[in-house]
N, C-alpha and C positions, 0 to 999 in steps of 0.2 A: 269361742263360747263367751256369752255375756255373763255378768255377775249373777244373774238369776239362773244360769245354767242352760239357757236357750242357745241353740246352735243357729248360725247365720245360714239361711237357706237361699239358694240362688233362684232368681226369677227366670223362668224359661218360656212362659207363654206370652205371645204377642198381646193378648188381651189384657194382661197385667200391666204391660208397658203403656198401652193405650189408656187404661183406666187412670194411671198415675199422671197423665197429662192434665187431668182436672184437679190434681192435688196442689199442695203448697209448693212454691219454688223458692230456691235460694241460690244466688249466683256467687261464685268466687273466681279467682284468677285462673284456676285450673279446670273447673268443671261447673256445671249447673246441676243442682240437686232438686229432684222432685220427690215428694213424700206424701203419704196418706196412710191413715190407719187401715189395718187389714182385717180386724175382727178375729184374729187367730192368736194363739199363744206362741207365735214365732216371729222372728225378725227376718225379713226377706230383702235381698239386695240384688239389683240388676245394674250392669255396667254397659253403656253404649259408647263405642268409639267408631266414628265414621271414616271412610276412606279419604275424606278431605284432610284429615289429621296427618296421614302418612301411610306408608306401606304396612304389610303384615307385621314385620318385626317391630315397628314403632307402636302399632296398635296393641300388640300382645304385651309389650313392655309397659304401656300405660295401664292396661287392665291388671297386670301383676302388681304394679305399684298401688293402684286404687284398692285392690283387695287387701294388700298388706296394711295400708293406712287405715282402711275401714275396720279391719280386725283389731288393730291397735287402739283406735279411738272408741269403737263400740264396746270393747272389753271394759271400759271405765264407765259405761252408761247402762241404763236400764230401758232400752228402747224396744222392748218386746211388744209385738202387736202393731208394728209399723212396717210398711213397704218403702224402700228407697230405690231410686234410680239415679245413678251418676252419669251425666252426659259430658264427655271430655271436651275441653276446649283446646285450641291449638298449642298453647304454652305448657300443656300438661306434661309432655315428655321431657322438657328441659327444666322444669320447675325443681328447685332444690328440695330434698326430702324434708327438712324442717319446715319449709314454707308449705309444702303439700299437707303435712300433718296439721299445721295451723289452719289451712283452708278446710280440712276435714273436720277439725274440732269446731270451727266457726259455724259451718253449715249443719253439722249433725247435732251438736249439743246446745248451741245458743239459740234461743227462740227468735224467729224472724221479727224485724221491726215492722210495726203496722202503720 
């Protein structure tokens, strides 16, 4: 839950992922973040980890780490009304937890440089 009490909803529709390709992008060492306002009173999050990154165990581990980091970082923000997609990069599985949290804070909370 975010400070406003909104729950993080999981993106499940392919059309949402495709729509977010046109949104803002922010790259970090562990992932690429795509974001766009959703016009709703909820925060939605999607995670993409391709087979290029590794086997099923590695991909699931990355998704669990991303969900935990996003919950921790988004709990301190008020990002309701936004859709986010995290696309994993190869170093995401071995990235130390504090560095992953820093990447998440940088991407989610800091405005992108224009």
